[in-house]
C-alpha positions in Angstrom: 0.1 0.2 0.1 0.8 3.2 -0.1 2.3 3.5 3.8 4.9 1.2 2.8 6.2 4.2 -0.1 6.6 6.6 2.0 9.9 8.6 1.3 10.0 8.0 -2.1 9.7 10.5 -4.6 8.3 8.5 -7.5 7.1 4.7 -8.2 5.4 2.6 -10.9 3.6 0.2 -11.2 4.4 -2.5 -13.9 1.4 -5.2 -15.3 1.0 -8.2 -13.4 3.2 -10.9 -15.1 4.0 -13.6 -12.6 3.6 -16.8 -14.1 0.8 -14.9 -16.4 2.3 -15.8 -20.2 4.4 -14.5 -22.6 2.6 -11.2 -23.4 2.4 -10.5 -20.3 5.9 -10.6 -19.8 6.3 -8.8 -22.7 4.1 -5.7 -21.8 6.4 -5.6 -18.3 9.4 -5.6 -20.0 8.0 -2.3 -22.5 7.0 -0.6 -19.2 10.4 -1.5 -17.7 12.3 -0.2 -20.8 10.1 2.8 -20.7 10.7 3.6 -17.1 14.2 3.5 -17.4 14.4 5.5 -20.4 12.3 8.2 -18.4 14.3 7.9 -15.1 17.7 7.2 -16.6 18.8 6.2 -13.2 22.2 4.9 -12.4 21.8 1.4 -11.3 18.9 -1.0 -10.9 18.2 -3.6 -8.7 16.1 -6.6 -9.7 15.2 -9.8 -7.7 12.9 -12.8 -8.4 13.8 -14.7 -11.1 11.2 -13.4 -14.0 12.0 -10.0 -13.0 16.0 -10.2 -13.2 15.4 -12.2 -16.7 13.7 -9.0 -18.4 14.8 -6.7 -16.6 18.7 -7.4 -16.7 17.9 -6.9 -20.8 15.3 -3.5 -20.4 18.6 -1.8 -18.4 21.2 -3.1 -20.6 18.9 -1.6 -23.9 19.4 1.6 -22.4 22.9 1.2 -20.9 21.8 0.9 -17.5 23.8 -1.8 -14.8 21.8 -3.4 -13.2 22.3 -5.4 -9.8 20.7 -9.2 -9.9 19.6 -9.9 -6.2 19.0 -13.8 -6.9 16.5 -14.9 -3.9 16.2 -18.1 -5.6 17.1 -20.2 -8.9 15.1 -22.7 -10.4 17.7 -25.3 -10.7 16.8 -27.1 -8.7 15.1 -30.0 -8.2 16.8 -31.7 -11.3 13.9 -31.5 -14.4 13.2 -29.9 -17.5 12.8 -26.4 -16.1 15.9 -26.7 -14.1 17.9 -27.7 -17.3 15.9 -24.6 -19.2 16.7 -22.0 -16.6 19.8 -23.4 -16.5 20.1 -22.6 -20.6 18.5 -19.1 -20.3 21.0 -17.7 -18.1 24.1 -18.7 -20.2 23.5 -15.8 -22.3 22.1 -13.5 -19.4 24.0 -13.8 -16.9 26.8 -11.6 -17.6 24.4 -8.7 -18.4 24.1 -7.8 -14.4 27.2 -5.4 -12.9 26.5 -7.2 -9.8 24.8 -10.6 -9.1 23.8 -11.2 -5.4 23.2 -14.6 -4.1 22.1 -15.9 -1.1 23.2 -20.1 -0.5 26.3 -21.1 -2.3 25.5 -23.5 -4.7 23.8 -20.7 -6.6 27.4 -18.8 -6.4 29.1 -21.7 -7.6 26.6 -21.8 -10.4 27.0 -18.0 -11.7 30.5 -17.7 -10.6 30.9 -19.9 -13.9 28.2 -17.7 -16.0 30.1 -14.3 -14.9 33.4 -12.7 -14.0 33.9 -13.8 -10.2 34.4 -10.9 -8.6 31.2 -9.8 -9.7 29.4 -12.6 -7.8 28.9 -11.7 -4.2 27.2 -14.3 -1.0 24.9 -11.9 1.1 25.7 -13.1 4.6 22.6 -14.3 6.2 21.0 -15.1 9.3 18.1 -14.6 11.9 18.2 -11.1 11.2 14.7 -9.2 12.2 14.4 -12.3 15.2 13.0 -10.6 18.7 15.3 -12.9 21.0 14.9 -10.6 23.4 11.0 -10.7 23.4 10.5 -14.4 23.4 11.0 -17.1 25.6 10.1 -20.4 23.5 7.5 -22.7 25.0 6.5 -26.1 24.2 2.9 -26.4 23.4 0.4 -28.5 25.2 -0.2 -30.4 22.3 2.7 -31.4 20.2 2.0 -29.3 16.8 4.6 -29.4 13.4 4.6 -25.7 12.2 4.4 -25.2 8.5 4.3 -21.1 7.2 4.4 -19.3 4.0 3.0 -19.6 0.4 0.3 -22.1 0.0 1.1 -23.3 -3.3 1.4 -26.7 -4.7 5.2 -25.9 -5.8 6.2 -25.9 -1.9 5.3 -29.5 -2.0 2.5 -29.4 0.6 0.8 -32.2 -0.1 3.6 -34.3 0.7 4.4 -32.5 3.8 0.8 -33.4 4.9 1.7 -36.9 4.3 4.5 -37.1 5.8 2.6 -36.2 9.0 -0.2 -38.7 8.8 2.2 -41.0 8.9 4.1 -39.8 12.0 0.6 -39.1 13.5 0.6 -43.2 13.8 3.2 -43.3 16.1 2.0 -39.1 18.2 -2.0 -39.2 17.6 -2.4 -35.8 18.9 0.5 -34.2 16.1 -1.6 -31.4 14.6 -0.2 -29.8 11.6 -0.5 -26.0 12.0 -0.5 -24.5 8.7 -0.2 -20.3 8.4 -0.1 -18.3 5.2 -2.2 -17.9 1.9 -1.4 -18.1 -1.6 -0.1 -15.5 -3.5 -1.6 -14.3 -7.3 0.0 -16.4 -9.8 0.5 -19.3 -7.6 0.2 -22.8 -8.6 -3.0 -24.0 -6.7 -3.0 -25.9 -3.3 -6.2 -27.1 -1.8 -6.1 -27.2 1.9 -7.5 -30.4 2.9 -10.2 -31.1 5.2 -8.8 -33.0 7.5 -8.6 -33.2 11.7 -5.8 -32.3 13.2 -4.4 -30.0 10.8 -5.2 -26.3 11.7 -5.3 -22.9 9.4 -4.7 -19.6 9.8 -4.2 -16.6 7.7 -0.8 -14.7 7.5 0.5 -13.2 10.8 2.1 -10.0 11.7 4.3 -12.0 14.6 5.4 -15.1 12.9 8.5 -15.6 15.4 5.7 -15.9 18.2 4.1 -18.4 15.8 7.5 -20.1 15.5 8.3 -19.7 19.0 5.1 -21.6 20.6 5.3 -24.6 18.0 7.3 -27.8 18.7 9.0 -28.0 14.8 8.8 -26.2 12.0 8.3 -28.2 8.7 9.2 -27.6 5.5 9.0 -29.7 2.2 9.9 -27.3 -0.6 12.4 -28.6 -2.9 13.4 -25.4 -4.1 14.5 -22.7 -1.9 17.2 -19.8 -2.2 17.5 -19.1 1.8 14.2 -19.8 3.8 14.5 -17.1 6.3 11.4 -19.2 8.2 14.3 -22.1 9.1 16.8 -19.6 10.2 14.4 -18.0 12.4 13.4 -21.3 14.0 17.2 -21.9 15.0 17.9 -18.9 16.5 14.6 -19.1 18.7 15.3 -22.9 19.3 12.4 -24.6 17.2 13.8 -27.5 15.7 13.1 -27.4 12.2 12.5 -30.9 9.8 13.0 -29.5 6.5 13.5 -31.4 2.6 16.8 -30.8 1.7 17.1 -27.8 -0.9 19.8 -24.9 -2.0 18.8 -22.8 1.2 18.1 -25.2 3.7 21.8 -26.8 3.1 23.4 -23.5 3.5 21.5 -22.9 6.6 22.8 -26.7 7.8 26.0 -26.0 6.8 26.0 -22.6 9.6 24.7 -24.7 12.3 25.6 -28.2 14.2 22.3 -28.8 15.9 18.5 -27.8 15.4 18.0 -29.0 12.0 17.4 -32.4 10.3 17.5 -32.5 6.3 15.6 -34.8 4.2 15.1 -36.3 0.9 11.9 -36.4 -0.5 10.4 -39.4 1.0 7.5 -39.5 3.5 8.9 -42.6 5.5 12.3 -40.5 6.6 10.5 -37.1 6.8 7.5 -38.4 9.0 10.8 -40.5 11.1 13.2 -37.0 11.3 9.5 -35.4 12.8 8.8 -37.8 15.5 12.7 -37.6 16.7 12.2 -33.6 16.7 9.6 -33.8 18.9 11.0 -36.3 21.1 13.8 -33.9 21.6 12.2 -31.1 22.5 13.7 -27.4 22.1 16.8 -26.6 21.6 18.8 -23.3 23.1 17.9 -20.2 21.3 21.4 -19.1 19.2 21.1 -15.7 19.3 25.0 -15.8 17.5 23.2 -16.5 14.4 21.8 -13.0 13.8 25.1 -11.7 12.9 25.8 -13.7 10.4 
């Protein structure tokens, strides 16, 4: 909303193009180019894969330097999409003066395509977590928390199935889902199953995480999942599918996160183990990473 634009002299709205097809992407590209030609900035910052791809070309066409902030790529899991993404980045990645990534796997990929010194890996930890005002507490009923977008590409059907398997040994285990779908997300329908709770987006995610027994995420593609970093900082154990982002967090901590492949049984076993082990000590040292 307008309240988020305080301090900006001007703002522009691009046509909606996220997962909207070729025509919508072309309209967004032309709009970007008109804005850049009018404003003539010294540099433009780009983020999200589609905006980066369009923005690099638009910026280069008006001789404006660009910085690409790569929150996540389509390089994982391996598929036709990951191959097409890698193929498309080969002729485009070098157009940005700087490329900033959030995990080591993405850094290695872009350093093969760009001048090595132009690719930087951002330090990322648990910035924004309010440890001073939060005391982690074990809920009276064991609760696995998912917090994020409600989209099919978050692998939520797998998460529900793994929770159901774990529930055979822990019948009181709840699955709490917090979030909603965004425009353009591949649709996912919240199942009507006893034991699943749902809540819309929250203004206090740290409180949700701090009062959960364990945080769970099954996404196969993440750049650096902040909700996982926040959970580890707070002391809530995490069970997550291994991907570029969760592996990066795993490299920074010795305990608190269990990474598993996309396997229902192994995920459920890890979930039950996290419940048995209970809360961990908060990690304020991670806030400065």
